[in-house]
C-alpha positions as CSV (number, residue, x, y, z in Angstrom):
1,M,32.2,25.5,-15.3
2,K,29.5,27.1,-13.1
3,K,28.3,29.3,-16.0
4,K,28.0,26.2,-18.3
5,A,26.0,24.4,-15.7
6,L,23.7,27.4,-15.2
7,V,23.1,27.6,-19.0
8,L,22.3,23.9,-19.1
9,F,19.9,24.3,-16.2
10,I,18.0,27.2,-17.8
11,L,17.9,25.2,-21.1
12,V,16.4,22.2,-19.2
13,L,13.7,24.5,-17.7
14,F,12.9,25.9,-21.1
15,I,12.5,22.4,-22.6
16,L,10.3,21.3,-19.7
17,S,8.0,24.2,-20.3
18,F,7.3,23.3,-24.0
19,T,7.6,19.5,-24.3
20,G,5.9,16.3,-23.1
21,C,7.4,13.7,-20.9
22,A,9.0,11.4,-23.6
23,Q,10.4,14.4,-25.4
24,T,11.7,15.9,-22.2
25,R,13.5,12.7,-21.4
26,S,15.1,12.5,-24.9
27,Y,16.3,16.1,-24.9
28,I,17.8,15.9,-21.5
29,L,19.5,12.5,-22.1
30,G,20.7,13.8,-25.5
31,M,22.3,16.9,-24.0
32,I,24.0,14.9,-21.2
33,K,25.5,12.4,-23.5
34,N,26.1,14.7,-26.5
35,L,23.8,12.8,-28.8
36,P,21.1,13.9,-31.2
37,S,17.8,14.3,-29.5
38,W,16.1,11.7,-31.9
39,Y,18.4,9.0,-30.4
40,Y,16.1,8.9,-27.3
41,N,12.8,9.7,-29.2
42,P,13.2,8.1,-32.7
43,E,9.4,7.7,-33.2
44,S,9.2,11.5,-33.6
45,R,11.1,11.2,-36.9
46,V,9.3,8.4,-38.7
47,A,6.1,8.5,-40.7
48,K,2.8,7.3,-39.5
49,G,2.5,3.5,-39.8
50,E,6.3,3.1,-39.3
51,I,8.5,1.8,-36.5
52,A,11.8,3.5,-35.7
53,F,15.1,1.6,-35.3
54,I,18.5,2.9,-34.6
55,G,21.8,1.3,-35.5
56,D,24.8,2.3,-33.3
57,G,28.4,1.6,-34.3
58,S,31.8,2.6,-33.0
59,S,35.3,2.0,-34.4
60,A,38.8,3.3,-33.7
61,E,39.8,2.7,-37.3
62,S,37.6,5.0,-39.4
63,S,34.1,6.5,-39.8
64,R,33.3,4.0,-42.5
65,Q,34.2,1.1,-40.2
66,A,31.9,2.6,-37.6
67,E,29.2,2.9,-40.2
68,L,29.4,-0.8,-41.1
69,V,29.2,-1.7,-37.4
70,A,26.1,0.6,-37.1
71,Y,24.5,-1.2,-40.1
72,S,25.2,-4.6,-38.5
73,N,23.7,-3.4,-35.2
74,L,20.6,-2.0,-37.0
75,F,20.1,-5.3,-38.9
76,E,20.3,-7.3,-35.6
77,K,17.6,-5.0,-34.1
78,L,15.4,-5.7,-37.1
79,E,15.8,-9.4,-36.7
80,D,15.3,-9.1,-32.9
81,Y,12.0,-7.3,-33.6
82,V,10.5,-10.1,-35.7
83,G,12.2,-12.8,-33.6
84,T,13.7,-14.7,-36.6
85,E,16.4,-14.3,-39.3
86,I,15.6,-11.9,-42.2
87,G,18.4,-13.1,-44.5
88,R,21.8,-11.9,-45.6
89,E,20.5,-10.6,-49.0
90,S,18.4,-8.1,-47.1
91,Y,21.5,-7.1,-45.2
92,R,23.4,-6.4,-48.4
93,D,20.4,-4.3,-49.7
94,L,20.4,-2.2,-46.5
95,I,24.2,-1.4,-46.9
96,N,24.2,-0.8,-50.7
97,T,20.8,1.0,-51.2
98,G,19.9,2.2,-47.7
99,S,16.6,0.2,-47.8
100,I,15.0,-3.2,-47.6
101,E,12.0,-3.0,-49.9
102,S,10.4,-6.2,-48.8
103,L,10.2,-4.9,-45.2
104,G,9.5,-1.3,-46.0
105,V,12.8,-0.3,-44.4
106,H,14.5,2.9,-45.3
107,I,17.3,5.1,-43.8
108,I,16.1,8.5,-42.5
109,L,19.0,10.1,-40.7
110,T,22.7,9.4,-40.1
111,D,24.8,11.0,-37.4
112,R,28.6,10.9,-37.4
113,S,30.8,11.9,-34.5
114,Y,34.4,11.6,-33.3
115,S,35.6,11.6,-29.7
116,E,39.2,13.0,-29.5
117,K,39.3,12.0,-25.8
118,R,38.6,8.3,-26.7
119,D,39.9,8.4,-30.2
120,V,36.8,6.6,-31.4
121,Y,34.4,7.2,-34.4
122,R,30.7,6.8,-33.8
123,V,27.9,6.5,-36.3
124,L,24.2,6.4,-35.6
125,I,21.7,5.4,-38.2
126,L,17.9,6.0,-37.9
127,C,15.6,4.1,-40.1
128,G,11.8,3.6,-40.4
129,A,10.1,0.3,-41.2
130,S,6.6,-0.7,-42.1
131,E,4.8,-1.6,-38.9
132,E,2.3,-3.7,-40.8
133,I,5.0,-5.8,-42.6
134,M,7.2,-6.1,-39.5
135,T,4.4,-7.1,-37.2
136,S,3.1,-9.8,-39.6
137,L,6.6,-11.4,-39.6
138,R,7.0,-11.3,-35.9
139,T,6.9,-14.6,-33.9
140,E,4.4,-15.2,-31.1
141,S,7.1,-15.0,-28.4
142,R,8.6,-11.8,-29.8
143,E,5.1,-10.3,-30.1
144,E,4.7,-10.9,-26.3
145,E,8.1,-9.3,-25.6
146,Y,7.3,-6.3,-27.8
147,N,4.0,-5.7,-26.1
148,R,5.7,-5.8,-22.7
149,E,8.3,-3.3,-24.0
150,K,5.6,-0.9,-25.2
151,E,3.8,-1.2,-21.9
152,A,7.0,-0.7,-19.9
153,V,7.8,2.5,-21.8
154,A,4.3,3.8,-21.5
155,L,4.5,3.3,-17.7
156,V,7.7,5.2,-17.5
157,D,6.3,8.1,-19.5
158,E,3.2,8.2,-17.2
159,A,5.5,8.2,-14.2
160,D,7.5,11.1,-15.7
161,Q,4.3,13.1,-15.9
162,C,3.4,12.2,-12.3
163,I,6.8,13.7,-11.2
164,K,5.8,16.9,-12.9
165,D,2.5,16.8,-11.2
166,S,4.0,16.3,-7.7
167,K,2.7,12.7,-7.5
168,D,6.1,11.3,-6.7
169,L,5.1,8.1,-4.9
170,R,2.6,7.3,-7.6
171,A,5.5,7.7,-10.0
172,V,7.6,5.3,-8.0
173,Q,4.7,2.7,-8.2
174,L,4.6,3.1,-12.0
175,Y,8.4,2.9,-12.3
176,L,8.5,-0.3,-10.3
177,Q,5.7,-1.8,-12.5
178,S,7.8,-0.9,-15.5
179,M,10.8,-2.7,-14.0
180,I,8.7,-5.8,-13.4
181,L,7.8,-5.9,-17.1
182,S,11.2,-5.0,-18.5
183,H,13.6,-6.9,-16.1
184,D,14.3,-9.7,-18.7
185,L,14.1,-7.6,-21.9
186,D,17.4,-6.9,-23.6
187,G,16.3,-4.6,-26.4
188,I,14.4,-1.9,-24.4
189,E,15.4,1.7,-25.1
190,E,18.1,3.3,-23.1
191,G,16.7,5.4,-20.3
192,Y,13.7,3.0,-20.0
193,D,15.8,0.0,-19.0
194,Y,15.7,-1.8,-15.6
195,Q,18.9,-0.3,-14.1
196,S,18.1,3.2,-15.3
197,I,14.7,3.2,-13.7
198,L,15.9,1.6,-10.5
199,K,18.4,4.4,-10.1
200,E,15.6,6.9,-10.6
201,V,13.4,5.1,-8.0
202,K,16.1,5.2,-5.4
203,Q,16.7,8.9,-6.0
204,I,13.0,9.7,-5.6
205,L,12.6,7.7,-2.4
206,S,15.6,9.4,-0.9
207,T,13.8,12.8,-1.2
208,L,10.4,11.7,0.3
209,S,9.5,12.0,3.9
210,L,6.5,11.5,6.2
211,K,5.6,13.5,9.3
212,V,2.7,13.8,11.7
213,V,1.4,17.3,11.6
214,S,-1.5,17.0,14.1
215,S,-2.8,14.4,16.4
216,N,-5.3,13.4,19.1
217,T,-3.6,10.7,21.2
218,S,-6.8,9.7,23.2
219,E,-8.8,9.1,19.9
220,A,-5.9,7.4,18.1
221,S,-6.3,9.9,15.2
222,C,-3.8,12.1,13.4
223,S,-2.9,13.9,10.2
224,V,0.1,12.9,8.2
225,C,1.9,14.9,5.5
226,V,4.0,13.5,2.6
227,E,6.7,15.8,1.3
228,R,9.5,15.9,-1.2
229,R,12.6,17.6,0.0
230,E,14.3,19.8,-2.5
231,T,17.2,22.2,-2.1
232,I,15.4,24.7,0.2
233,L,11.7,24.3,-0.4
234,K,9.6,21.3,0.3
235,T,6.9,20.1,-2.1
236,K,3.7,18.4,-0.9
237,V,3.1,15.1,-2.6
238,D,-0.3,14.4,-4.0
239,M,-1.9,10.9,-4.4
240,A,0.7,9.2,-2.2
241,E,-0.5,5.8,-1.0
242,I,0.6,5.3,2.6
243,R,0.1,2.1,4.6
244,A,-0.9,2.4,8.2
245,S,-0.1,-0.7,10.3
246,Y,-1.4,-1.4,13.9
247,I,-2.1,-4.1,16.4
248,C,-5.6,-5.3,16.9
249,L,-7.2,-7.3,19.7
250,D,-10.2,-9.6,19.4
251,G,-12.7,-10.6,22.0
252,L,-10.7,-13.7,22.9
253,G,-7.6,-11.7,23.6
254,N,-5.8,-12.7,20.4
255,T,-3.6,-10.1,18.7
256,W,-2.8,-9.6,15.1
257,E,-1.4,-6.9,12.8
258,D,-3.8,-5.2,10.5
259,S,-3.2,-2.5,7.9
260,Y,-5.0,0.0,5.7
261,S,-3.9,2.3,2.9
262,F,-4.6,6.0,2.9
263,T,-4.0,8.5,0.0
264,S,-2.7,12.0,0.4
265,N,-4.6,15.0,-1.0
266,S,-3.2,17.8,-3.1
267,D,-1.8,19.3,0.1
268,G,0.1,16.1,0.7
269,V,-2.0,15.3,3.8
270,F,-4.3,12.5,4.8
271,Q,-6.3,11.9,8.0
272,F,-5.8,8.7,9.9
273,R,-8.8,7.2,11.8
274,S,-8.9,3.5,12.4
275,V,-11.5,1.6,10.3
276,N,-11.0,-1.4,12.6
277,Y,-12.9,-1.3,15.9
278,T,-10.7,-4.0,17.3
279,L,-7.7,-1.6,17.3
280,A,-5.8,-2.1,20.6
281,A,-6.6,0.7,23.1
282,V,-2.9,1.5,23.5
283,G,-0.2,1.2,20.8
284,D,1.6,2.6,17.8
285,I,0.4,3.4,14.3
286,V,3.3,2.8,11.8
287,F,3.2,4.7,8.5
288,T,5.2,3.6,5.5
289,F,5.2,4.1,1.7
290,D,2.8,1.5,0.3
291,I,4.9,-0.1,-2.5
292,Y,5.1,-3.5,-0.9
293,S,3.2,-5.3,-3.6
294,E,5.6,-4.1,-6.3
295,I,8.6,-4.9,-4.1
296,E,7.4,-8.5,-3.6
297,Q,6.9,-9.0,-7.3
298,I,10.5,-7.8,-7.9
299,R,11.7,-10.1,-5.1
300,S,10.5,-13.1,-7.2
301,F,13.3,-12.5,-9.7
302,D,15.7,-10.1,-8.0
303,S,15.9,-10.5,-4.3
304,E,18.9,-8.2,-3.9
305,T,17.1,-5.2,-5.5
306,A,14.0,-6.0,-3.4
307,D,16.1,-5.9,-0.2
308,V,17.5,-2.5,-1.2
309,L,14.0,-1.1,-1.9
310,S,12.7,-2.6,1.4
311,S,15.5,-0.9,3.3
312,L,14.7,2.5,1.7
313,V,11.1,2.1,2.7
314,E,12.0,1.0,6.2
315,E,14.2,4.1,6.6
316,K,11.3,6.4,5.9
317,K,8.7,4.9,8.2
318,I,7.4,6.9,11.1
319,A,5.3,5.9,14.2
320,F,2.5,7.7,16.0
321,S,1.9,6.5,19.6
322,Y,-1.6,6.7,21.0
323,D,-3.5,5.8,24.2
324,K,-7.3,5.7,24.0
325,N,-7.5,5.3,27.8
326,L,-6.1,8.7,28.5
327,N,-8.5,10.6,30.8
328,R,-10.9,7.6,30.4
329,P,-12.8,6.8,33.6
330,T,-13.3,3.4,35.1
331,T,-16.2,1.3,33.7
332,G,-18.4,-0.5,36.2
333,I,-19.5,-4.0,35.2
334,Q,-22.4,-5.9,36.6
335,V,-23.5,-9.3,35.1
336,L,-26.7,-10.8,36.3
337,A,-27.2,-14.5,35.5
338,Y,-30.5,-16.3,35.9
339,N,-31.1,-20.0,36.0
340,E,-33.7,-22.0,34.1
341,K,-36.4,-20.8,36.6
342,W,-35.2,-17.2,36.1
343,N,-33.9,-17.0,39.7
344,L,-30.8,-14.8,40.1
345,E,-27.7,-16.9,40.6
346,K,-25.1,-15.8,43.2
347,D,-21.4,-15.2,42.7
348,N,-21.2,-15.7,38.9
349,P,-17.7,-15.1,37.4
350,W,-18.8,-13.3,34.3
351,A,-18.3,-9.7,35.4
352,V,-14.7,-10.6,36.3
353,Y,-14.4,-12.4,32.9
354,L,-15.4,-9.2,31.1
355,Q,-13.1,-7.1,33.3
356,N,-10.2,-9.3,32.3
357,R,-11.1,-9.0,28.7
358,L,-11.1,-5.2,29.0
359,S,-7.9,-5.3,31.1
360,S,-6.1,-7.2,28.3
361,D,-6.7,-4.1,26.2
362,S,-5.6,-1.7,29.0
363,I,-9.2,-0.5,29.6
364,A,-9.8,0.2,33.3
365,S,-13.0,-1.4,34.7
366,Y,-14.4,-2.7,38.0
367,A,-16.4,-6.0,38.3
368,A,-19.2,-5.8,40.8
369,S,-20.9,-8.6,42.7
370,Y,-24.4,-8.0,43.9
371,T,-23.8,-9.9,47.1
372,E,-21.1,-7.4,48.2
373,E,-22.3,-4.2,46.6
374,A,-26.0,-4.2,47.1
375,D,-28.9,-6.1,48.6
376,L,-31.5,-7.6,46.4
377,N,-34.8,-5.8,46.2
378,S,-38.1,-7.3,47.3
379,D,-38.4,-9.1,43.9
380,G,-35.1,-10.9,44.6
381,D,-33.5,-8.9,41.7
382,L,-31.7,-5.7,41.0
383,T,-32.9,-2.9,38.7
384,D,-30.5,-0.9,36.5
385,S,-31.1,2.2,38.6
386,E,-30.1,0.3,41.8
387,I,-26.9,-0.9,40.2
388,L,-26.0,2.5,38.9
389,S,-26.7,4.0,42.3
390,S,-24.4,1.5,43.9
391,F,-21.6,2.4,41.4
392,S,-22.1,6.1,42.1
393,R,-21.4,5.6,45.8
394,M,-18.0,4.1,45.0
395,T,-16.3,7.5,44.8
396,E,-12.9,6.1,45.3
397,R,-13.1,4.0,42.1
398,D,-14.1,7.0,39.9
399,I,-16.7,5.0,38.0
400,K,-18.4,7.2,35.4
401,N,-19.9,4.7,33.0
402,A,-21.3,1.2,33.4
403,L,-22.1,-2.0,31.6
404,I,-25.0,-4.1,32.9
405,L,-25.5,-7.5,31.3
406,R,-28.5,-9.8,32.0
407,M,-28.5,-13.4,30.8
408,G,-30.6,-16.4,31.6
409,V,-31.3,-19.9,30.5
410,L,-34.0,-20.1,27.8
411,E,-33.8,-23.8,26.8
412,Q,-31.8,-26.9,27.7
413,R,-31.8,-30.4,26.4
414,K,-29.7,-33.5,26.1
415,T,-29.2,-34.9,22.6
416,E,-29.4,-38.6,21.7
417,A,-25.6,-38.5,21.4
418,G,-25.4,-37.5,25.1
419,I,-24.4,-33.9,24.4
420,W,-26.0,-31.1,26.4
421,H,-27.4,-28.1,24.4
422,V,-28.2,-24.9,26.4
423,V,-29.7,-21.8,24.9
424,V,-29.1,-18.5,26.8
425,E,-30.9,-15.2,26.2
426,S,-29.2,-11.9,27.0
427,E,-29.4,-8.2,26.8
428,A,-26.8,-5.6,27.7
429,T,-27.1,-1.9,28.4
430,Y,-24.1,0.5,28.4
431,Y,-24.5,3.8,30.3
432,T,-22.1,6.5,29.2
433,E,-22.9,8.3,32.5
434,I,-24.0,6.4,35.6
435,N,-26.2,9.4,36.6
436,N,-28.1,9.2,33.4
437,S,-30.9,6.7,33.2
438,A,-30.8,6.6,29.3
439,G,-28.5,3.7,28.3
440,N,-27.5,2.2,25.0
441,V,-29.1,-1.2,24.7
442,S,-27.6,-4.1,22.7
443,P,-29.7,-6.4,20.5
444,V,-31.3,-9.4,22.3
445,L,-29.1,-12.4,21.8
446,N,-30.1,-16.1,21.9
447,V,-26.8,-18.0,22.1
448,S,-26.1,-21.7,22.3
449,G,-23.5,-23.6,24.3
450,F,-22.6,-27.3,24.1
451,G,-20.9,-29.7,26.5
452,S,-20.7,-33.2,27.9
453,S,-22.6,-31.9,31.0
454,Y,-25.3,-29.3,31.6
455,E,-22.8,-27.1,33.6
456,E,-20.2,-27.2,30.8
457,A,-22.8,-26.3,28.1
458,L,-24.1,-23.5,30.3
459,E,-20.6,-22.1,30.9
460,N,-19.8,-22.2,27.2
461,A,-23.1,-20.3,26.3
462,Y,-22.3,-17.7,29.0
463,K,-18.7,-17.3,27.7
464,N,-20.0,-16.9,24.1
465,I,-22.3,-14.2,25.1
466,C,-19.6,-12.3,27.1
467,N,-17.3,-12.4,24.1
468,I,-20.0,-11.0,21.8
469,I,-20.9,-8.3,24.3
470,Y,-17.2,-7.4,24.6
471,D,-17.0,-6.9,20.8
472,W,-20.2,-4.9,20.9
473,L,-18.8,-2.7,23.7
474,K,-15.4,-2.3,22.1
475,G,-16.8,-1.6,18.7
476,N,-19.2,1.1,19.8
477,Y,-18.2,2.7,23.0
478,V,-14.7,1.9,24.3
């Protein structure tokens, strides 16, 4: 038995070396089921401009009875192709003469076999038919079905080639797309049908795996490898689309899940770096096979199969934990607010507001108040260097970088409807090192706030500015 299996394996390798995808599939299926190779690739035996049809008949009585069943099956397929009845006279012509002249139909090959184990005769009849005549007779609905069949078969053949090229996940996508097209088609070729392809998809997914091969936890970046597990060796999977999912946080503290697809290279590897600056400072990146779109399309007509596929994908997911705050020093925050006369206001709450925004994303910061941390200079103000010097003296807080935000009232007015409108101008500077006088300056902002009172409108304008500056800070520096 082992010797027979070895001979079959060597023969399969030989065929794979010299044939294309469709031919390979037909030869292998033919060997497994002890059928002529043309049964799974009938187009290779018909002339140009012809369509291939196969009649399949079995009988326990005699080979002749099996042949009649095969003719009947063949005739049904001809009628199914055009989507209407052809006529009993044409059926008699087919049996008596082996052809239907009006359709350009003629018998090419007949294969007869007998199974002693089952005590059954089987006859296969291959015929060619004029594609021009058959297509002209086909109904509109059958034309649509036929085109779907052709597209489904082409997708499977393309997927077979992807398997040979170590593009297994791409093959899965193509197989699933073929299933979506063929799920309600009855006459599609064996080996290309819905259940056969589903079985193949499940087998492929069971052999694929993901793993993180290198990472930088503090930068939320990593390299991920996609592999196919074989008996001993592992093959790197090329062009595998992998979805990375992660939690993001906006300037208002709202969280949501975002995702982005990456594609592996010929080494089976892709580099993950978040393309979304609102990525939470601490969290997990979850990597999964990105075939969700195809699964959801299948769910619309076969929820059970969709659940099975979703479970297979879920089993293969991996997670990479990161913490962008590792080894990150405390950020000092100072917010200077000026009234409409551009005098510095005392005890404004906006440094604390920004601290809370950063804290919600696990970013360490310290909110300073000029009344407790430093005296005003002779101009009744504070320069950036004076604020940075104050931060540098707070050795116990380990402040290494700083955000200084200045904002003041530019315009105020009360509308005819009784609504206050306040415009506030602002500019922020972020210092990556508090001992370095060169800072990164934000654009100058003119931001509006509205309210039923001046105080409410001013507060809303300040809050809008702080939210914008938080996004600027998060997107560029922290």
